[in-house]
Phi, psi and omega in degrees: 000144182299320183297340182264000185287136173272126180259130180211100181155197181281131184217169167266133183227132175238134182234137178229150164225151182272126178283138178077017183292327178300317180295321178300320180294317180295318181294334180261019179303125183091345179230038181299330175301331177293314178295321179297323178295317178299320180293322181294331176297322178294315179299319178297322179296317179298314181295325178295317178297321178297317180294323179298319178293323180296322182294328181266007174080017180283153178299140186273164173223179175226164181212138174229158180213151178208126181053245185260013186241142177234137180232120175251142176211146178268178180262353174201186183247031177288162177294325176300319178292324175301313181301322179292314180294320177300316178299311181297319182293313182287333175296317177295314181302311181297314183297315183296316186278315186280316185269311184273343183062029173258126185269140181211166176226154183202170179216144179243129184223178176224143179160189184290133185208142177234131179222127173233095187297321182299325181262000182056046178246124181223117187220164169130161180299327180296319179295317178298317181296312181295319179296315181299313182287336175289311187294331185271353179292137182249052179192191173253111185188175179228128183234156166273132174286162176304325178297318179294316180298317179298321179295318179293317179298318179296336180263011181058036179248115181277118181289346182253060171240121182299128172231113182056039177079009184239153176184183174246144176232149178285134187203151174280090186287128178292132181225168173243126176260129181253138172215164182240130181238108183054042177084357180256130180285131177242132180244129177243131178277134184208190174216158180219133182286113181223171174264120187244142180297133187214159176251151173302148188305323183264016180280131183295333179294324176299316180296321181292322177293319179296321177298321178296319180293319179295319179297319179296321180291336184265018181284349176094201187296343182283354183271124180296146181303319181297320179291318179300319180299318179298316180295317181292322176300319180293317179301316180301322180295312184284338179285339181280128177302150185226121182249131180293130182285350181262305185261347179081000181284148179264000000 
């Protein structure tokens, strides 16, 4: 069975974490089964997408999750596997933000990866790379790491080709750089040029995400400064027109 397969080699890996999950857990203190049910709906959605791909004969991938983190991985680093992982990643991203109203950030990378699902062992530079680029983003978004972009370029695959209104665009992604000074963590706000997941300007999903960000920004004094900054960073990204470098469409 595919789920029992040990993966050892170069793969595509996508990692996500849910923003504000600690607060969701605290707010549901004493009612964790309610939160667990909401979480199970997400898991059911992921499994359904896997089954749909299996029915049409597409190459499979796998996904595991724990607490606020989701990990998708392919069985090799072919372009076909990239397309499958990209599809799975953007399906989760859209569903979580638009349908569930759970905000998340993620990164898609390529590299050495080991997975033994039966033993729950997941290791490798690809996992470290995806986790690192996920954690430092200061917004709600999905990016290609430099390793992923280099792999696509080497394979003559342009990440900025609209497919069903979706693509990646190069952007100065807002990030947080962490360093330690005498044992005290210091955070510096900065940006890094990366390829970020985007919707065509006239795509209704783009409008729905922007509405979610605007609603979050208008919550009033109860909204933490750090959270407001993430929402505003996301809004600026989606408000900017985006033109495909291949077909020229906006």
